[in-house]
Each structure stands twice: as structure tokens, then as C-alpha cells.
C-alpha positions in Angstrom: 5.7 -22.1 -5.5 8.6 -20.0 -6.5 11.7 -20.8 -4.5 13.5 -17.5 -4.9 10.7 -15.1 -5.6 11.4 -11.5 -4.3 9.5 -10.2 -1.3 9.4 -13.6 0.5 10.1 -12.0 3.8 7.3 -9.5 3.6 4.9 -12.2 2.3 5.8 -14.5 5.2 5.2 -11.8 7.7 1.8 -10.8 6.2 0.8 -14.5 6.0 1.7 -15.1 9.6 -0.1 -12.0 10.9 -3.2 -13.1 8.9 -3.1 -16.6 10.2 -2.3 -15.5 13.8 -5.4 -13.2 13.6 -7.6 -15.9 12.1 -6.7 -18.9 14.2 -4.3 -17.8 16.9 -0.6 -18.1 17.3 -0.5 -21.5 18.9 -2.8 -23.1 16.2 -0.7 -21.7 13.3 2.1 -23.9 11.9 5.1 -23.0 9.9 3.8 -25.1 7.0 0.6 -23.1 7.0 2.5 -19.8 7.0 4.7 -21.0 4.1 1.8 -22.2 2.1 -0.2 -18.9 2.6 2.9 -16.9 1.6 3.5 -19.1 -1.5 6.9 -20.4 -0.5 8.4 -23.7 0.7 9.1 -24.6 4.3 12.8 -24.5 3.5 12.4 -20.9 2.2 10.6 -20.1 5.5 13.6 -21.4 7.5 16.1 -19.4 5.3 14.4 -16.3 6.5 13.3 -17.1 10.0 14.5 -19.6 12.7 10.9 -20.1 14.0 7.4 -18.5 13.8 8.1 -16.2 16.8 10.7 -14.4 14.7 8.1 -13.3 12.1 6.7 -10.6 14.3 10.0 -9.1 15.1 11.3 -9.2 11.6 13.4 -6.1 11.0 14.3 -5.7 14.7 18.0 -5.6 13.9 17.4 -3.1 11.1 15.3 -0.9 13.4 17.9 -1.0 16.2 20.7 -0.1 13.7 18.7 2.8 12.3 18.0 4.2 15.8 21.7 3.9 16.6 22.8 5.4 13.3 20.5 8.4 13.8 22.1 8.9 17.3 25.6 8.5 15.9 24.9 11.0 13.1 23.3 13.7 15.3 25.3 16.9 15.6 28.3 16.7 18.0 26.7 19.3 20.3 23.3 17.5 20.5 22.0 16.7 24.0 21.3 13.1 24.7 17.6 13.6 24.1 18.2 15.5 20.9 20.4 12.6 19.7 17.6 10.2 20.6 15.2 12.4 18.6 17.6 12.1 15.7 17.5 8.3 16.1 13.7 8.3 16.1 13.6 10.4 13.0 16.1 8.1 11.2 14.2 4.9 12.0 10.8 6.5 11.4 11.9 7.5 7.9 12.1 3.9 6.9 8.6 3.0 8.0 6.0 3.1 5.2 2.4 2.2 4.6 2.9 -1.5 5.0 4.3 -1.0 8.5 1.4 1.2 9.4 -1.2 -1.3 8.2 0.5 -4.3 9.9 0.9 -2.5 13.2 -2.5 -3.0 14.7 -2.7 -6.6 13.5 0.7 -7.4 14.9 -0.3 -5.7 18.2 -3.4 -7.9 18.4 -1.4 -11.1 17.7 1.2 -10.1 20.4 -1.5 -9.3 22.9 -3.1 -12.7 22.4 0.1 -14.7 23.0 2.3 -14.8 26.1 5.2 -16.2 24.0 5.0 -13.3 21.6 4.7 -10.8 24.5 8.0 -12.2 25.8 9.6 -11.9 22.3 8.3 -8.3 22.0 9.8 -7.4 25.4 13.2 -8.7 24.1 12.8 -6.5 21.0 12.4 -3.5 23.3 15.6 -4.5 25.2 17.5 -4.8 22.0 16.4 -1.4 20.8 17.3 0.2 24.1 20.7 -1.5 24.1 21.5 -0.2 20.6 20.5 3.3 21.5 22.4 3.1 24.8 25.6 1.9 23.1 25.3 4.7 20.5 24.9 7.3 23.3 27.8 6.0 25.3 29.9 6.1 22.2 29.1 9.8 22.0 30.4 10.3 25.5 27.1 10.3 27.4 27.5 8.9 30.9 26.0 5.4 31.2 23.0 6.1 33.5 22.0 9.1 31.3 22.4 7.0 28.2 20.3 4.2 29.6 17.5 6.6 30.7 17.5 8.5 27.3 17.4 5.2 25.4 14.5 3.8 27.5 12.6 7.0 26.9 13.4 6.6 23.2 12.0 3.1 23.1 8.8 4.3 24.9 8.5 7.2 22.5 8.9 5.0 19.5 6.3 2.5 20.8 3.8 5.3 21.7 4.4 7.1 18.5 4.0 4.0 16.4 0.7 3.1 18.2 -0.7 6.6 17.6 0.5 6.6 13.9 -1.0 3.2 13.2 -4.3 4.3 14.8 -4.7 7.6 12.9 -6.7 8.1 9.7 -4.6 6.8 6.8 -5.1 10.0 4.8 -4.0 12.5 7.5 -0.6 12.9 6.0 1.4 12.6 9.2 4.4 10.3 9.4 5.7 8.2 12.1 8.4 10.6 12.9 6.0 13.3 13.9 4.2 11.0 16.3 7.4 9.5 17.8 8.9 13.0 18.3 5.6 14.2 19.9 5.6 11.2 22.2 9.3 11.9 23.1 8.4 15.5 24.0 5.5 14.3 26.2 7.8 11.8 28.0 10.4 14.5 28.5 7.8 16.7 30.1 6.5 13.8 32.2 10.0 13.2 33.6 10.3 16.8 34.6 7.1 16.4 36.7 8.6 13.5 38.7 10.4 15.9 41.0 
């Protein structure tokens, strides 16, 4: 087992998803995950505080990318246009590995109450990062919160659609997330 091999984080995530799928979250141990990934337990704990954290690996990066996209949107962008810029920025960092892991991670989360709670916290973190970025642009707090929540919903819906599509269709996550945002925008208009 190589102690400092590159790609340990990705290997740990893939190993965990495989094991969670094969034997369930509760039955999977950190030692099994580390062994499957070809690293030591201490390497596991250098990357993650516990096995719950494996399925939200990259949350901070995702939240930062969403906020960065909002921050970098043109100064005259509406709150929803700024959220769209955040979705585009974050989506640009998602590749084939994210797409392939998506359905497997979703299945693991759906089978575990503990992971569902952690996933909910991930959504809260994403919304908070986008809200803060919108408020920093001068968007009033209630509007920033609403736009951020719609952004989280759009990202999740877009990701689910992207992961479920034919792998050779050529569409990227951004296209799906932006389409989902547009659908949600239209749905809010119908609320009256």
C-alpha cells in the first residue's frame, strides 16, 4: 500500500461508494474502505474525518465554485443571472467521474438516514455560500436566500438529469442545471 500515492481521495470515494452499494453503509468500515482503495487507515483519516464525509467530498470546493461564479457575474446581472453564472462555473468542473458516480452516490444516500442528513447539510452549505455571494453583490437578503435555494434545487435537478442521460449525448452538466433553473424560474411565476 503506497502511503502517498496520488489520487487517494478519489480512490477512497470510489471504494466507499462500491462498498456502500455492495453491503450497505452501516456494514462498511473505514478499514474496508481503506483496503479497497489501497491506502492505510491513517491515510483515510488524513483525507476524511469519518466515512460520512466520503459522499460529500468536494462540498467546500463546489460551494466555493458556485460563489465564485456569482461573484464574477457582470455587475448588472440580476440575482437569477448571477446564480446561473454560479451554476455554469461549478458545472464546468464536473467531469465523467462525477457523472458516473452520481447515481451510485444517490443510491447509497437513499439507503441511509445518516447519509440523507449529511446530504441535507451539504445543500444548506451550498445555499449559504450562494446567499453570501449574492448579498455581497448588494442583493437584499430575502431575495438572495430565495435565489440561492432555487440555485441549489436547479443544481440537484440538473445533476440528476445529467447523470441519467446517455453518456454519449454530448451535453454537459451546465446545460442541464441551467435548464432546471429556467424551469424553476417559470414555476415560481406560476405561484401567483
